Wavefront OBJ file of the C-alpha trace (Angstrom):
o trace
v 41.107 54.404 -9.409
v 42.105 51.966 -6.745
v 40.062 49.539 -5.593
v 39.014 50.035 -1.826
v 38.981 47.248 0.884
v 36.869 47.184 3.988
v 38.215 48.728 7.042
v 39.180 45.861 9.408
v 36.975 45.430 12.442
v 39.399 43.462 14.374
v 43.219 43.222 14.412
v 44.337 39.664 15.542
v 47.888 39.415 16.742
v 49.375 36.136 18.410
v 46.497 34.920 20.301
v 44.832 38.257 20.836
v 41.883 40.153 19.282
v 41.374 43.758 19.402
v 38.346 45.380 18.683
v 38.439 48.321 16.050
v 36.028 50.963 17.650
v 34.596 53.281 14.802
v 32.185 55.560 16.571
v 31.351 59.049 17.037
v 31.863 59.165 20.509
v 35.682 57.881 19.898
v 35.898 60.579 17.487
v 34.841 63.110 19.632
v 37.168 62.060 22.661
v 40.135 61.514 20.255
v 39.391 64.801 18.603
v 39.428 66.718 21.914
v 42.984 65.257 22.860
v 44.224 66.014 19.415
v 44.826 62.280 18.574
v 44.491 60.326 15.267
v 44.074 57.198 17.043
v 44.831 55.068 20.316
v 45.018 51.385 21.599
v 43.610 50.423 25.052
v 45.607 47.115 25.884
v 43.292 46.569 28.897
v 40.031 46.636 26.873
v 41.907 45.401 23.837
v 40.304 47.760 21.618
v 41.396 50.352 18.792
v 39.670 53.788 18.392
v 40.374 55.819 15.525
v 39.486 59.608 14.565
v 37.044 59.578 11.827
v 37.205 63.329 11.406
v 40.728 63.034 10.023
v 41.501 62.500 6.246
v 41.566 58.910 4.680
v 45.263 58.764 4.648
v 45.531 59.866 8.483
v 42.798 57.418 9.487
v 44.928 54.387 7.552
v 48.031 55.700 9.192
v 46.581 55.809 12.487
v 45.199 52.263 11.956
v 48.465 50.772 11.221
v 50.059 52.852 13.943
v 48.189 51.172 16.533
v 48.480 48.026 15.127
v 52.264 48.234 15.489
v 51.926 49.188 18.897
v 49.899 45.640 19.419
v 52.342 43.857 17.524
v 55.125 45.518 19.534
v 53.347 44.499 22.898
v 52.949 40.952 21.623
v 56.208 40.105 20.241
v 58.813 42.465 21.443
v 58.607 41.661 25.200
v 59.854 44.646 26.660
v 62.076 46.071 23.773
v 59.625 49.343 23.228
v 59.983 51.468 20.024
v 59.641 55.057 20.471
v 56.536 56.858 19.504
v 58.558 58.357 16.646
v 59.801 55.131 15.322
v 56.234 53.758 15.736
v 55.115 56.886 13.644
v 57.851 56.446 10.870
v 57.125 52.835 10.387
v 53.298 53.474 10.046
v 53.847 56.157 7.527
v 56.207 53.820 5.695
v 53.648 51.108 5.797
v 51.077 53.352 4.609
v 52.926 54.433 1.406
v 53.729 50.971 0.755
v 50.170 49.679 0.779
v 49.094 52.507 -1.291
v 51.705 51.860 -3.963
v 50.401 48.168 -4.054
v 46.914 49.736 -4.732
v 45.338 48.971 -1.527
v 43.166 51.522 0.020
v 40.714 51.114 2.958
v 37.070 52.280 2.333
v 36.552 54.504 4.968
v 33.328 56.128 3.209
v 31.451 52.704 4.200
v 32.096 52.887 7.775
v 29.038 52.899 9.797
v 29.063 54.340 13.441
l 1 2 3 4 5 6 7 8 9 10 11 12 13 14 15 16 17 18 19 20 21 22 23 24 25 26 27 28 29 30 31 32 33 34 35 36 37 38 39 40 41 42 43 44 45 46 47 48 49 50 51 52 53 54 55 56 57 58 59 60 61 62 63 64 65 66 67 68 69 70 71 72 73 74 75 76 77 78 79 80 81 82 83 84 85 86 87 88 89 90 91 92 93 94 95 96 97 98 99 100 101 102 103 104 105 106 107 108 109
């Protein structure tokens, strides 16, 4: 069994800090929209749909982190949503291969 690390509550990229919002309200809204997660650059928040399996929550967190990094560092060279999804899936597999898993069981809303 792999040791699990706490789910990050913030994502720092460049000089920006985004809050990771893990709530029942966010989950209900994301479920209604059919989304696993979303990032709001205006409010600097990342919301994750907690009703999804752990692997999808991890991929969604990485996916949204990639959107943040793209906004901070890419200066207009936007990746497509498909490219972002493929990269986040690949990163999910890499960190799992390294024995890193997030402990979604300890998330309190």
